[in-house]
C-alpha positions in Angstrom: 16.1 -7.5 -13.2 12.6 -8.3 -14.5 10.3 -5.4 -15.4 7.6 -4.5 -12.9 4.2 -5.3 -14.4 1.4 -2.9 -13.3 -2.2 -4.0 -13.4 -5.2 -1.9 -12.3 -9.0 -2.4 -11.9 -11.8 -0.9 -9.9 -11.8 -3.8 -7.5 -11.5 -7.6 -7.5 -12.1 -8.3 -11.1 -8.6 -7.6 -12.3 -7.4 -10.5 -10.2 -8.6 -12.8 -13.0 -6.1 -11.0 -15.3 -3.4 -11.2 -12.6 -3.9 -15.0 -12.3 -3.2 -15.3 -16.0 -0.1 -13.2 -15.7 1.1 -15.3 -12.8 0.4 -18.5 -14.7 2.5 -17.5 -17.8 5.2 -15.3 -16.1 5.7 -16.5 -12.5 9.1 -14.8 -12.3 7.7 -11.3 -13.2 7.1 -8.9 -10.2 3.7 -7.3 -10.3 1.9 -4.4 -8.8 -1.9 -4.6 -8.5 -4.1 -1.6 -7.7 -7.8 -2.1 -6.9 -9.6 1.3 -6.8 -12.1 -0.1 -4.3 -13.1 3.3 -3.0 -14.8 4.0 -6.3 -16.1 0.6 -7.5 -18.0 0.0 -9.7 -16.7 1.9 -12.7 -19.3 0.6 -15.0 -22.0 3.0 -14.0 -19.8 6.1 -13.9 -19.7 8.9 -16.5 -17.1 8.9 -19.3 -15.5 12.0 -17.7 -15.2 10.2 -14.3 -13.6 7.2 -15.9 -11.1 9.3 -17.9 -10.1 11.3 -14.8 -9.7 8.2 -12.7 -7.6 6.5 -15.4 -5.2 9.5 -15.7 -4.8 9.6 -11.9 -4.2 5.8 -11.6 -1.8 5.7 -14.4 0.2 8.6 -13.0 0.4 6.8 -9.6 1.5 3.6 -11.4 4.2 5.5 -13.2 5.5 6.8 -9.9 5.8 3.2 -8.7 8.2 2.4 -11.5 6.2 0.0 -13.6 7.9 -1.1 -16.8 4.7 -2.1 -18.6 1.0 -1.6 -17.7 -2.0 -3.8 -18.1 -5.5 -2.2 -18.1 -7.2 -5.0 -16.2 -10.5 -3.2 -16.4 -12.6 -3.3 -19.6 -14.5 -0.1 -18.7 -11.3 1.9 -18.4 -10.0 0.2 -21.5 -13.1 1.2 -23.4 -13.3 4.8 -22.4 -9.8 5.8 -21.5 -7.2 3.7 -23.3 -5.9 6.8 -25.0 -5.5 8.5 -21.7 -3.5 5.6 -20.3 -1.3 5.5 -23.4 -0.5 9.2 -23.3 0.1 9.3 -19.5 1.9 6.0 -18.8 5.3 6.6 -20.3 5.5 2.8 -20.8 3.8 0.3 -23.0 0.1 -0.4 -22.2 -1.7 -3.7 -22.8 -5.4 -3.5 -23.3 -8.0 -6.2 -23.0 -10.3 -5.3 -25.8 -7.9 -5.1 -28.7 -6.0 -8.2 -27.5 -9.2 -10.1 -27.5 -10.6 -8.8 -30.8 -7.4 -9.9 -32.6 -7.9 -13.5 -31.4 -11.6 -14.1 -32.2 -12.5 -16.4 -35.0 -16.3 -15.8 -35.1 -18.7 -13.6 -37.1 -21.5 -14.1 -34.5 -20.3 -12.5 -31.2 -22.0 -11.5 -28.1 -20.4 -9.3 -25.4 -21.4 -9.1 -21.8 -20.0 -6.0 -20.2 -20.6 -3.2 -17.8 -23.2 -0.6 -19.0 -20.4 1.9 -19.7 -18.4 -0.5 -21.8 -21.4 -1.7 -23.7 -22.6 1.8 -24.4 -19.2 2.8 -25.7 -19.3 0.2 -28.5 -15.6 -0.4 -28.0 -15.8 -4.2 -28.4 -17.9 -3.9 -31.6 -15.5 -1.5 -33.1 -12.4 -3.5 -32.2 -13.9 -6.8 -33.4 -15.2 -5.4 -36.7 -11.8 -3.7 -37.3 -10.4 -7.2 -37.3 -13.4 -9.0 -38.9 -15.5 -6.6 -40.9 -18.2 -9.3 -41.5 -18.7 -9.8 -37.7 -22.1 -9.2 -36.1 -21.6 -8.1 -32.6 -24.3 -7.7 -29.9 -23.2 -5.9 -26.7 -25.3 -6.1 -23.5 -24.7 -4.0 -20.4 -25.0 -6.0 -17.2 -25.4 -3.6 -14.2 -26.3 -6.3 -11.7 -23.2 -8.5 -12.2 -20.3 -6.6 -10.5 -22.2 -5.7 -7.3 -23.1 -9.4 -6.7 -19.6 -10.6 -7.5 -17.9 -8.0 -5.3 -20.3 -9.1 -2.5 -19.5 -12.8 -3.1 -23.1 -13.5 -3.9 -22.5 -15.9 -6.8 -25.4 -18.2 -5.8 -28.0 -15.4 -5.4 -31.3 -16.1 -7.2 -31.4 -12.5 -8.3 -28.1 -13.0 -10.0 -29.4 -16.0 -12.0 -32.5 -14.0 -13.0 -30.3 -11.1 -14.2 -28.1 -13.5 -16.1 -31.1 -15.0 -17.9 -32.3 -11.5 -18.9 -28.9 -10.4 -20.2 -28.4 -13.5 -22.3 -31.8 -13.2 -24.0 -30.7 -10.8 -26.8 -27.5 -12.9 -27.4 -29.6 -16.1 -27.7 -32.0 -14.3 -30.0 -29.0 -13.3 -32.2 -27.7 -16.9 -32.3 -24.2 -16.0 -31.2 -21.7 -18.8 -31.1 -19.1 -16.8 -29.0 -19.7 -14.8 -25.9 -16.9 -12.4 -24.7 -16.8 -11.9 -20.9 -16.3 -8.2 -21.3 -15.6 -7.3 -17.7 -12.8 -8.8 -15.7 -15.2 -9.8 -12.9 -17.3 -12.0 -15.2 -15.0 -15.1 -15.5 -16.3 -15.9 -11.9 -19.7 -16.3 -13.5 -18.5 -18.9 -16.1 -20.2 -21.9 -14.5 -23.5 -20.0 -14.3 -23.3 -18.7 -17.9 -22.2 -22.0 -19.3 -25.3 -23.6 -17.6 -27.6 -21.0 -19.2 -26.1 -21.0 -22.7 -26.2 -23.8 -25.4 -23.2 -26.1 -25.0 -21.7 -25.1 -28.4 -21.3 -21.4 -27.4 -17.7 -20.5 -26.5 -17.1 -18.3 -23.5 -14.0 -16.0 -24.1 -12.0 -14.6 -21.2 -10.1 -11.5 -22.4 -7.5 -11.9 -19.7 -6.1 -14.9 -21.6 -5.4 -12.9 -24.8 -4.0 -9.9 -22.8 -1.6 -12.1 -20.8 -0.4 -13.8 -23.9 0.3 -10.4 -25.6 2.4 -9.4 -22.6 5.2 -12.0 -23.2 6.3 -10.7 -26.6 6.1 -7.1 -25.3 8.3 -8.0 -22.3 10.8 -9.6 -24.7 10.8 -6.5 -26.9 11.7 -4.4 -23.8 14.7 -6.7 -23.1 13.0 -8.8 -20.4 12.8 -12.6 -20.7 9.4 -14.0 -21.5 8.8 -16.2 -18.5 6.8 -18.7 -20.5 10.2 -19.9 -22.0 12.0 -20.2 -18.7 12.5 -23.5 -17.0 12.6 -24.2 -13.3 10.6 -22.7 -10.4 10.5 -19.0 -9.6 12.6 -17.8 -6.7 9.4 -16.9 -4.8 5.8 -17.8 -5.4 4.0 -15.3 -7.7 1.9 -13.9 -4.9 5.0 -13.0 -2.9 6.3 -11.2 -5.9 3.1 -9.1 -6.1 2.4 -5.9 -4.3 -1.4 -5.4 -3.7 -2.7 -1.8 -3.1 -6.3 -0.6 -2.8 -7.9 2.8 -2.3 -10.5 1.4 0.2 -10.1 -0.8 3.3 -7.2 -3.2 2.9 -8.5 -5.9 5.1 -11.8 -6.1 3.3 -10.0 -6.6 0.0 -7.6 -9.1 1.4 -10.4 -11.2 2.8 -12.4 -11.1 -0.4 -9.4 -11.7 -2.6 -8.5 -14.9 -0.8 -11.1 -16.9 -2.6 -9.9 -15.5 -6.0 -6.2 -16.2 -5.4 -6.2 -19.3 -3.2 -4.3 -17.6 -0.3 -4.6 -14.3 1.6 -2.6 -11.5 0.1 -0.9 -8.7 2.0 -2.6 -5.5 1.0 -2.1 -1.8 1.9 -4.3 1.2 1.3 -3.1 4.1 -0.8 -4.7 7.5 -1.3 -5.4 8.9 -4.7 -6.3 12.6 -4.5 -8.9 12.9 -7.1 -12.1 14.9 -7.1 -13.8 11.8 -8.4 -15.3 10.3 -5.2 -17.0 7.2 -4.2 -20.8 6.9 -4.8 
C-alpha cells in the first residue's frame, strides 16, 4: 500500500504543490489540509505560526500520514523545526529543497512578510551558495488578492510593480516565488520582469525530493511506474479545511480543473482567525 502523503497550507496556495505531487506520483494517496479559518499566515506573529504548525502536524499525524510536505513557505520559514519534532514521519520543506537546486548568485525572493522578515530563504540559499546575493521582499497584498480570485485587479498590478522594484534594482536573474500562492501570478510577473529572468516555483523542487524519500521508506516512486493510476489523483486525495468547505471547493475548482469534495475539520487552537 502506498504511503499517505500529507500536505498543509493556510489556504489555496498549497494546491500548487499538490498539483506537482499529482503530476509526478499519480498513484500516491494524498491528504490536503487548508487552514482557511486562519488565512493569511504571512502577517501573523512567529508565535502564532509555530503554535498553528504544531497543531496541524499533530492532526496530520493522527490521520496516519507517512510523509509530510510543508506546502506553506511561511510555516516552513518559521516552524520547520516544530514540524520535524512533532511529525513522527519525514518532513519535506519547500525552502531547503529550492535552495539546493538554484544555480544563480543573483537571487530575488518574493514572499509573505513573515517569510521575508525571517531571512529563511537567504540563509538556505547562502548555505548552498555562499557567494549568492539574495534580496527578499515581503508582499502583503498578494495572498488576499489571490484568495479572492482577483488576479486581474489593477491594485494587484500596482503592488507587483512596487514589490519588483528592489529586485530589478539589484539586477537579479532569478526570482523565487516564495509563497505557494504566487505561481498563480507567473503571467503577471513574467510580463513585468525582463525576459531573461527565471521564475522559480519551489513546489517543483519539493515534489522532486519526495520521490527518493518515498523510495527510501519502501514505497515505489511513482515517476518510475508505467500505466495509469487506478483512480484519478483527485479521487485519491482527501481535502479538509478549517473554514467553510463549499467556499474552498468552489475556489479550488479553478486551481485543480475540477471540483474537489471537501470537508471541514475543527482544530482546537487558541490561535484564532483575524
